[in-house]
C-alpha positions in Angstrom: 102.2 105.3 124.0 99.0 106.7 122.7 99.4 108.9 119.6 97.0 111.8 119.4 96.7 112.5 115.7 93.6 113.7 113.8 92.0 111.2 111.4 93.6 112.1 108.0 94.7 110.3 104.9 98.3 111.6 105.0 100.5 113.1 107.7 103.5 115.3 107.3 106.8 114.4 108.9 106.4 117.4 111.2 103.0 116.1 112.5 104.5 112.6 113.1 107.6 114.0 114.9 105.5 116.2 117.1 103.0 113.3 118.0 105.9 111.0 119.0 108.0 113.8 120.5 111.0 112.9 118.4 113.2 114.8 115.8 112.3 114.6 112.2 115.9 113.3 111.6 115.1 110.3 113.8 112.1 109.4 111.6 114.2 109.7 108.5 116.8 107.4 110.1 114.1 104.9 111.1 112.8 105.0 107.5 116.3 103.9 106.3 116.6 101.2 109.0 113.1 99.7 109.0 111.5 98.5 105.8 108.1 98.7 107.5 108.2 102.5 107.2 107.8 103.7 103.6 106.1 107.1 103.3 105.1 108.4 99.9 107.4 111.2 98.7 106.2 114.1 96.7 108.2 115.7 93.8 109.8 118.1 96.2 110.8 115.3 98.5 108.2 116.0 101.2 107.2 112.8 103.0 103.6 111.9 103.5 102.9 109.1 106.0 99.8 106.9 105.9 98.0 105.6 109.0 99.7 102.3 108.3 103.1 104.0 108.5 102.0 105.7 111.8 101.1 102.3 113.2 104.5 100.9 112.2 106.2 103.9 113.7 104.3 103.3 116.9 105.5 99.7 117.1 109.1 100.7 116.4 108.9 103.5 119.0 107.5 101.0 121.5 110.4 98.5 120.8 113.1 101.1 120.8 112.1 103.8 123.3 109.8 101.9 125.8 111.3 98.4 125.8 114.8 99.7 125.3 115.8 97.4 122.4 118.6 98.2 120.0 118.0 98.7 116.3 119.1 95.2 115.6 117.0 93.8 118.4 113.9 95.6 117.1 114.6 94.3 113.6 114.8 90.8 114.9 111.7 91.2 117.0 109.8 92.4 113.9 111.1 89.5 111.8 110.4 86.8 114.5 106.8 87.6 115.1 104.4 90.0 113.6 104.2 92.4 116.5 101.3 94.4 114.9 99.1 91.4 115.7 100.6 90.8 119.1 97.7 90.8 121.6 99.7 92.5 124.4 100.4 95.6 122.3 96.8 95.8 121.1 95.6 95.6 124.7 98.1 98.2 125.9 97.0 100.6 123.1 93.3 100.1 124.0 94.1 100.7 127.7 96.0 103.8 127.0 93.1 105.1 124.9 90.7 104.3 127.7 92.9 106.0 130.2 93.1 109.2 128.2 89.3 109.1 127.7 88.7 108.7 131.4 91.1 111.5 132.2 89.3 113.8 129.8 86.0 112.9 131.4 87.3 113.5 134.9 88.6 116.9 133.8 85.2 117.8 132.4 83.4 117.0 135.6 
């Protein structure tokens, strides 16, 4: 899944939820379940996600929603191999980016 977010230092939970088409409550749940997601929290409790958090959420989303793993299965997968360095995922992300770029070019023709 290609996430279409502007280049920023921090993202709100609403921006992340909209980009991944999930509820904010699901992101808060994943935050409790996966140690890889650790947004900064402001005094009022507002979460601010970094681009590293977004990348980790993208990996977790891929494991849970696209591959259909359970929470425990995704945790094991993350522990067994560092999936962020997995060549297949990187290639898939690049291909999805290329596809969206080509579709945009086709639309502009």
